[in-house]
KEDO-491552 format. One line per 10 residues: number of its first residue (from 1); for each residue x negated, y negated, z negated of N, C-alpha, C. Coordinates in steps of 0.2 Angstrom, whole numbers. Atoms other than C-alpha are relative to their C-alpha. Example, Ala and Ser with C-alpha at 12.3 -4.5 7.8 and 13.67 -1.06 7.14 Angstrom:
2
1) -4:6:0:-62:22:-39:-4:-6:0 | 4:6:1:-68:5:-36:4:-5:-3
END
This chain:
247
1) -2:0:-7:-1264:-192:-319:-6:2:5 | 6:-1:-4:-1282:-192:-312:-2:8:-1 | 2:-7:1:-1285:-175:-321:4:5:4 | -4:-5:-4:-1270:-167:-312:-2:-1:8 | 2:1:-7:-1276:-174:-295:-7:4:1 | 6:-4:0:-1293:-167:-299:1:8:1 | -2:-7:0:-1286:-150:-303:3:2:7 | -3:-1:-6:-1276:-151:-287:-5:1:6 | 5:0:-5:-1291:-155:-276:-4:7:-1 | 4:-6:1:-1300:-140:-284:3:6:3
11) -4:-6:-3:-1286:-128:-280:0:0:7 | 0:0:-8:-1285:-134:-262:-6:2:3 | 7:-1:-3:-1304:-132:-260:-1:8:-1 | 2:-7:1:-1303:-114:-267:2:5:5 | -1:-5:-5:-1304:-100:-255:0:7:-4 | 0:-7:3:-1299:-82:-261:-6:4:3 | 5:-4:-3:-1313:-70:-259:3:6:4 | -2:-5:-4:-1310:-58:-245:-1:7:-3 | 2:-7:2:-1308:-40:-250:-4:4:5 | 4:-4:-4:-1321:-28:-243:4:4:5
21) -3:-4:-5:-1316:-19:-227:0:8:-3 | 0:-8:1:-1311:0:-230:-6:3:4 | 6:-2:-4:-1326:10:-225:1:7:2 | -1:-6:-3:-1326:25:-213:-7:3:2 | 5:-4:-3:-1339:38:-209:2:5:4 | -2:-4:-6:-1337:48:-193:-5:6:1 | 4:-6:-1:-1344:66:-191:1:2:7 | -1:-3:-7:-1348:72:-173:-5:5:1 | 5:-5:-2:-1357:85:-164:-2:-1:7 | 1:0:-7:-1356:80:-146:1:-7:3
31) -1:6:-4:-1350:67:-133:3:-6:-4 | -2:5:4:-1340:57:-146:5:-4:4 | -5:4:-3:-1325:52:-135:5:-3:-5 | -4:2:5:-1314:51:-150:-3:-5:-5 | 3:5:3:-1327:41:-159:0:-6:4 | 0:6:-4:-1327:29:-145:7:-3:0 | -7:3:0:-1308:27:-146:1:-4:-7 | 0:3:7:-1311:23:-165:-4:-7:0 | 4:6:-1:-1324:10:-160:3:-5:3 | -4:5:-4:-1313:2:-147:5:-3:-5
41) -5:2:4:-1299:1:-160:-3:-5:-5 | 3:4:4:-1311:-7:-172:-2:-7:3 | 2:6:-4:-1317:-20:-159:6:-4:1 | -6:4:-1:-1299:-26:-157:4:-1:-7 | -3:0:6:-1296:-26:-176:6:4:-1 | -6:-4:1:-1284:-12:-175:-1:7:-4 | 2:-6:4:-1293:1:-186:2:0:-7 | -2:1:7:-1289:-6:-203:-6:1:-4 | 6:-1:4:-1307:-4:-208:-6:-1:4 | 6:1:-3:-1325:-3:-203:-4:7:0
51) 4:-6:-1:-1335:12:-196:-7:-2:-3 | 7:2:3:-1351:11:-207:-5:5:2 | 5:-5:-2:-1360:27:-201:3:5:4 | -2:-6:-4:-1359:41:-188:-6:5:-1 | 4:-5:2:-1367:57:-193:1:6:5 | -1:-5:-4:-1371:71:-181:-5:6:-2 | 5:-6:2:-1378:89:-184:-4:2:6 | 4:-1:-6:-1385:88:-166:-4:-6:1 | 4:6:-1:-1399:76:-163:1:-3:7 | -1:3:-7:-1395:74:-144:7:-1:1
61) -7:1:-1:-1376:71:-147:0:-7:3 | -1:6:-3:-1371:57:-135:4:-5:-5 | -3:4:5:-1360:50:-149:-4:-4:-4 | 4:4:4:-1375:44:-158:-2:-6:4 | 1:6:-5:-1379:32:-143:6:-4:-1 | -6:4:1:-1361:26:-144:0:-4:-6 | 1:3:6:-1364:22:-162:-5:-6:0 | 5:5:0:-1380:13:-159:2:-6:4 | -2:6:-4:-1373:3:-145:5:-4:-3 | -5:4:4:-1359:-3:-157:-3:-3:-6
71) 3:2:6:-1372:-7:-170:2:3:-6 | -2:-5:5:-1366:7:-181:-6:4:-2 | 6:-4:2:-1379:16:-192:1:8:3 | 0:-7:-4:-1382:33:-182:-5:4:-4 | 4:-5:4:-1389:48:-192:0:7:3 | 1:-7:-3:-1395:64:-185:-2:5:-6 | 1:-4:5:-1394:78:-198:0:8:3 | 0:-7:-3:-1399:95:-189:2:5:-5 | -2:-5:5:-1390:109:-197:-5:6:0 | 5:-6:0:-1403:122:-191:-6:-1:-4
81) 6:1:5:-1416:114:-203:2:2:-7 | -2:-2:6:-1406:121:-217:1:8:-1 | 0:-7:1:-1406:139:-224:7:3:0 | -7:-2:1:-1387:140:-227:5:-5:1 | -5:5:-1:-1371:132:-224:1:-5:-6 | -1:3:6:-1370:127:-242:-6:-6:-1 | 6:4:0:-1388:119:-241:1:-6:5 | -1:5:-4:-1383:109:-226:6:-5:-2 | -6:4:2:-1366:103:-233:-2:-4:-6 | 2:4:6:-1375:98:-249:-4:-6:2
91) 4:6:-3:-1387:87:-239:5:-5:4 | -5:5:-3:-1372:80:-229:4:-4:-5 | -4:3:5:-1363:76:-244:-4:-6:-3 | 4:6:2:-1378:65:-250:0:-5:5 | 0:5:-5:-1379:56:-234:6:-4:1 | -6:4:0:-1361:52:-233:1:-4:-6 | -1:4:6:-1360:46:-251:-4:-6:-1 | 4:5:0:-1374:35:-248:3:-6:3 | -4:5:-3:-1362:25:-237:7:-2:-3 | -6:1:4:-1348:25:-250:7:-1:4
101) -6:0:-4:-1334:29:-238:7:1:-3 | -7:-2:2:-1315:28:-241:3:6:4 | -3:-5:-4:-1312:40:-227:-6:3:4 | 5:-3:-4:-1322:53:-218:4:3:6 | -4:-2:-6:-1316:57:-200:-4:5:4 | 3:-5:-5:-1321:72:-190:2:-1:7 | -1:1:-7:-1322:69:-172:-4:4:5 | 4:-5:-4:-1328:84:-163:-6:3:-4 | 5:-3:5:-1338:90:-178:0:8:0 | -1:-7:-2:-1341:108:-173:-4:4:-6
111) 2:-4:5:-1345:115:-190:6:2:-5 | -4:-2:5:-1335:125:-202:-2:-2:-7 | 2:3:6:-1335:116:-219:1:4:-6 | 0:-4:6:-1339:124:-235:5:-2:-5 | -5:2:6:-1326:124:-250:-3:-6:-4 | 2:5:5:-1338:113:-260:0:-7:4 | -1:6:-4:-1338:100:-246:7:-3:0 | -8:2:-1:-1319:100:-243:2:-3:-7 | -3:2:7:-1316:99:-262:-3:-7:-2 | 3:7:2:-1328:84:-264:4:-6:3
121) -3:5:-4:-1319:74:-251:8:1:1 | -7:-1:-1:-1301:81:-253:4:-6:0 | -4:6:-1:-1288:69:-247:-3:-5:3 | 4:5:-4:-1301:59:-238:-3:2:6 | 2:-3:-6:-1304:70:-224:5:1:6 | -5:-1:-5:-1295:69:-207:-4:3:6 | 3:-4:-6:-1298:80:-191:5:-1:5 | -4:0:-6:-1291:80:-174:-1:7:4 | 1:-7:-2:-1287:97:-166:4:0:7 | -3:0:-7:-1282:100:-147:5:5:0
131) -6:-4:-1:-1265:109:-150:5:-3:-4 | -5:2:4:-1249:107:-158:0:5:-6 | 0:-5:6:-1253:115:-175:7:1:-3 | 5:-5:1:-1250:127:-182:-2:5:6 | 2:-5:-6:-1251:135:-164:-7:-2:2 | 7:1:-3:-1268:138:-157:-5:-3:-4 | 5:2:5:-1279:136:-172:-7:3:4 | 7:-2:-2:-1298:138:-168:-2:-3:7 | 3:3:-6:-1307:136:-151:4:2:6 | -3:-1:-6:-1303:136:-133:8:0:1
141) -8:1:0:-1285:130:-135:3:-1:7 | -3:1:-6:-1282:124:-118:0:6:4 | 0:-6:-3:-1288:140:-110:5:5:-2 | -5:-5:3:-1277:150:-122:7:-2:2 | -7:2:-1:-1262:140:-120:2:1:8 | -1:-1:-7:-1263:141:-101:0:7:2 | 0:-8:-1:-1267:160:-101:7:3:-3 | -6:-2:2:-1251:162:-111:6:-3:4 | -5:3:-4:-1241:152:-98:4:-5:-4 | -3:5:4:-1237:139:-111:3:-6:4
151) -3:6:-3:-1226:125:-106:-1:-7:-4 | 1:6:4:-1230:113:-120:-7:1:-4 | 6:0:3:-1247:108:-127:0:-7:-4 | 0:7:3:-1253:93:-137:-6:0:-5 | 6:2:4:-1265:86:-150:3:-2:-7 | -3:1:7:-1263:85:-169:-6:-3:-5 | 4:2:5:-1271:75:-183:2:3:-6 | -2:-3:7:-1272:83:-200:-5:-1:-5 | 5:1:6:-1280:82:-217:-3:7:0 | 4:-6:0:-1294:95:-219:1:3:-7
161) 0:-4:6:-1292:109:-232:-5:6:2 | 5:-6:-1:-1302:125:-234:3:5:5 | -2:-5:-6:-1291:134:-221:-1:-4:6 | 2:3:-6:-1298:131:-204:6:-2:4 | -6:3:-4:-1286:119:-194:7:2:-3 | -6:-1:3:-1273:123:-207:2:-5:-5 | -2:5:5:-1272:107:-217:6:-3:2 | -6:3:-2:-1256:97:-217:-1:-5:5 | 0:4:-6:-1252:88:-201:3:-7:-1 | -1:7:1:-1251:69:-200:4:-2:6
171) -3:2:-6:-1247:66:-182:-1:4:6 | 1:-4:-6:-1245:74:-165:3:-3:6 | -2:2:-7:-1243:70:-147:1:6:5 | -1:-6:-5:-1235:83:-135:-2:-2:7 | 1:0:-7:-1239:87:-117:4:5:3 | -3:-5:-4:-1228:96:-105:-5:2:5 | 4:-2:-5:-1238:107:-94:4:2:6 | -4:-1:-6:-1231:107:-76:-3:6:4 | 2:-5:-4:-1232:121:-64:-5:-3:5 | 5:3:-5:-1248:119:-54:-6:-4:-3
181) 5:4:3:-1257:109:-67:-7:4:-1 | 7:-3:1:-1276:113:-68:-2:-1:-7 | 2:1:7:-1285:116:-84:-3:-7:-1 | 3:7:0:-1295:100:-80:5:-5:-1 | -5:5:0:-1279:90:-78:3:0:-7 | -3:-1:7:-1272:97:-95:-5:-3:-5 | 5:2:5:-1289:93:-104:0:-8:0 | 0:7:-1:-1289:75:-97:6:-3:-4 | -6:3:3:-1271:72:-103:0:1:-8 | 1:-1:7:-1275:80:-120:-4:-5:-3
191) 5:5:3:-1290:69:-123:3:-7:0 | -4:7:1:-1279:53:-119:4:0:-6 | -4:0:6:-1267:59:-132:-4:-1:-7 | 5:1:6:-1281:61:-145:-2:-7:-1 | 3:7:0:-1288:44:-141:6:-5:-2 | -6:4:1:-1270:37:-143:2:1:-8 | -3:-1:7:-1265:45:-160:-5:-1:-6 | 5:0:6:-1282:46:-170:-1:-7:-3 | 0:7:3:-1284:27:-172:6:-2:-4 | -6:1:4:-1266:26:-178:0:3:-6
201) 0:-4:6:-1268:39:-191:-5:-3:-5 | 6:3:4:-1285:32:-197:3:-7:-3 | -2:6:2:-1277:15:-198:5:0:-6 | -5:-2:5:-1262:22:-208:-3:1:-7 | 3:-2:6:-1274:29:-221:-4:-6:-3 | 4:5:2:-1285:14:-222:4:-6:-3 | -5:5:2:-1270:3:-225:4:2:-6 | -4:-3:6:-1264:14:-239:7:3:1 | -6:-3:-2:-1249:20:-230:1:7:0 | 0:-8:-1:-1254:38:-227:-4:2:-6
211) 4:-3:5:-1259:48:-242:2:8:-1 | -1:-7:1:-1261:66:-247:1:2:-7 | -2:-2:7:-1252:71:-263:0:7:-2 | -1:-7:2:-1249:87:-273:5:3:4 | -6:-3:-4:-1233:90:-262:-1:-1:7 | 1:1:-7:-1241:86:-246:-1:-7:2 | 1:7:-2:-1244:70:-235:6:-4:0 | -6:5:0:-1233:55:-236:-2:-6:4 | 1:6:-4:-1231:40:-225:5:-6:-3 | -4:5:3:-1225:24:-234:4:3:-5
221) -4:-3:6:-1220:35:-249:5:5:2 | -5:-6:-3:-1209:47:-238:-4:6:2 | 3:-6:-2:-1214:65:-236:0:1:8 | 0:-1:-8:-1219:69:-218:2:7:1 | -2:-7:-2:-1211:84:-209:-6:4:1 | 6:-4:-1:-1222:99:-206:-4:-2:7 | 4:2:-6:-1227:92:-188:-2:-7:-1 | 2:7:1:-1230:75:-195:4:-4:4 | -3:5:-4:-1225:60:-185:-2:2:7 | 1:-3:-7:-1223:68:-167:2:-5:5
231) -1:4:-6:-1224:58:-151:2:6:5 | -2:-4:-5:-1214:67:-138:-4:-1:6 | 3:1:-6:-1221:70:-121:2:-6:4 | -2:6:-3:-1211:56:-114:-2:-6:-3 | 3:6:4:-1216:44:-128:-7:-1:1 | 7:0:-1:-1234:48:-126:-2:-2:7 | 1:2:-7:-1233:47:-107:1:-8:1 | -2:7:-1:-1225:30:-108:-6:-5:-3 | 6:4:3:-1239:23:-120:-6:1:4 | 6:-1:-4:-1252:30:-109:1:-2:8
241) -1:1:-7:-1244:24:-93:-1:5:5 | 0:-6:-4:-1243:41:-86:6:0:5 | -5:0:-5:-1232:45:-71:5:5:-2 | -5:-4:2:-1216:52:-78:4:3:6 | -4:-2:-6:-1208:54:-60:-2:7:1 | 2:-6:-2:-1219:69:-58:3:6:-4 | -3:-5:5:-1211:78:-73:7:2:2
END
């Protein structure tokens, strides 16, 4: 009887070892507002993991200060110190792998990645793009949408492949462009949508819910549609406490 009591006491005293947090490396080139959204989500335990490093190809990127302010390892790796894209990407791979990430997040990283880089981390690379992909791939999306008289714009999170801004879409948030909206107003609302959906997509991945398989991305084992999980203008506006009366 005493042996059973002793065993019971031992079991009651036993604490299961906590699993290590899933690890994230974020790549940036500039201000790092999407990085800040991820840091904020992490601070509220809403990211599903830990940002272990922020790497920038620009030494003066403000996002590096955001990282240091959050006690995250901040690394500057200037691309102009390398003779070729492949040489830089090779050095970047080494720095990233030193941090053993589960996920690499591109947050305003203004570099076209080489095939060797993409293939090294295939299925573990997420990017956010300021348009409703596949529309308006590339740069200057806001200006191009407005020049075309577009009535709908948005932001997309997608897996990174060798095709620029062409990887499978995970999540989108739409924005209706109203007559008289300025480009600055549109940019502000697109940024708000980026900051809303990026932490969600990252959390899905880190929790194991979001995966990229041979047939495309899945969420909770179900194939995602081509536009991913899309928030309508109304749903996004409600989440962001925007004034829907003006619409």
